[in-house]
N, C-alpha and C positions, 0 to 999 in steps of 0.2 A: 504494500500500500504506500503510495507516494505521500510525502509530507506536503501539505498545502501552504504555500508561502505567497504573499502579495508580490506582484511584479507588474511592471509596465514596459511597453516596447514602443519605439518610434521607428518608422520605416521611411526611408528616403529613396532617391534614385529613380530609375526608369523601369517600369513594368511593361513588357511587351503585351500589346492587346491580345495576342494569340494565347497568352497564359491566363487571361482573366477567369476563364471557367474553372481552372484548377487552383486558383489563388486561395489558400486554406484559411479564410478569415470569417467564415459564416457563423462560427460559435463565439466570436469575440464581441466585446463591448467597448464603447469609446472612452469610458471614464469609470471612476470608482462607483458612480451611481448606476452603473450597468445600463447606460443609455444605448439602445439598439440602433442600428442603421441598416440601410439597404445594401447588403453585400452581393446582391445578385445582378446589379447593373453598374455600368461604368460611371454613370452620373452619381449613383448612390455612394460609390467608393470615393470618387473625387470630392464629393461634398463633405466627406468625413474627415478631410484634412484639417489639421489645427492651424492656428495663426502663423506658424512657421512654415506651413506648406507640407508638413509631414503627416503621415498616418500615425495615429496614437491610439493604443489600446491598453486597457488596464484590467487586471484580474486579481481579486482579493484572495483567490484560492488556486493559483497556478501550481501545477505539480512541480515540486522542487524549485519553485520560483522561476520557472522557465516556460517558454512557449515552444515546446520541443518540435512539434510538427511544423509549425510556421517557421521557426528558426532554421530547421533543416532544409525546408523548401527554399527559403531566401538564400541560404548558402549555395544550394544547388544551382540557383539561377543568378548568382552574383549580384544580389540586391542588398545594398547596405542597410544596417539597422543598429540600434542601440537598445540595450535592455537594462533597467535598474531593478534588482531584486532585493527585497527586504531580508533581514536576518531572522532566523528562528532556530531554536535548539542549537545543534552543532553547525548550522549553516550561517556563515557570515554574510552581511549584505555585500553585494557586488554590482559593478557596472560593467556590462559586457558589450563589446562592439565588434561588428563585422564590417570591415571597410575595404572591399575589393576595389573601390574607386581611388584608393591611395596607394602609393608605393610602399613596399615593406610587408610586414606580417599583417594579413587581413584580420585575424582574430586576436582580440585583446580582452583581458579580464582584469579588473582592478578592484581590490577590496575597498570598501567604503564604509562610512558611518551610515546610520539610518537616513540621514539627510542627503546622502549622495556625495559627501566630501571624501576625496581619496585618503586612504590610510597609508602612512609611511612608517616603515620599521624604525622603532626608537634606537635600535642598535646603530644604524647608519648615522642618525642625527647625533647620538652621543659620541661616536667616533670622530665625527667632524668637529664637534664642540671641543673635544680634547685637543685635536690638532690645532684649532684656532687659538685656544688658550696658550699652547706652547709658543705659537708664533707671536702672540702679544707680549709674552715675557722674554722672548729671545731678542735682546737688543744688540747682541754681538753679530748676528747674521746681517749681511748687507740688505738694504731695502729691496733691491731687485730680486734677491733669492727668496725673501719672505713673500714677495708678490707672486712669484712662481709657485710657491707652496700653497698660497691662498687659492690660486687658480686650480691647482690639482684638487684641493678640497671642494671647490665649487663644482668641478666636473663630476666628482664622485657623488655629491649630493644631487646633481642634475640627473644622473643615471638612476638614482633611487626614486625619482619622481615619475609618475605615469606620464606618457607623452600627451602633449596638448594637440589635439587634432582639430581641424576645421569642422564647422557644423556639417551635419548631414546635408546632402543636396536635397532640394524639395522633391516630394514624391510626384511622379507624373506617369500617365499611361501613354505609351508611344506606339506607333505602327511597328509591326513585326510579329 
């Protein structure tokens, strides 16, 4: 039996018109109030876009906090999406992205707070703070060498941060 966890998903990019009939959204709702929409027509789907031009769906009881069928289908057809899942029991909140529209790894998952803020490992921050404290106290080392050390610390902290990606492209239905 699946754990039921609140989740929401945003879909952007281009959906070929030829795939409309198999687009697996008929059981989804637009918001937490479970507002239904017409998933059987192109006009109904297009009118369901939010103010950012994205399709947005929410489910208070998504299995494991995911939209498994929909996410698999979107991956199969290279359609970008973002999902925010709440935490529950042993499941941490997370923000998942599938971005085939960008270079690099298309799938990313970041642990978050319940509000969606990224979580960064304290160990990385503490290590950087110790390094910075040493640099502040090290008056014997030339300023140029201290600056190089600060830059190394900055790069290490930057790698610990989740990447900042551009917003999803607006959702549209296109010929094809």
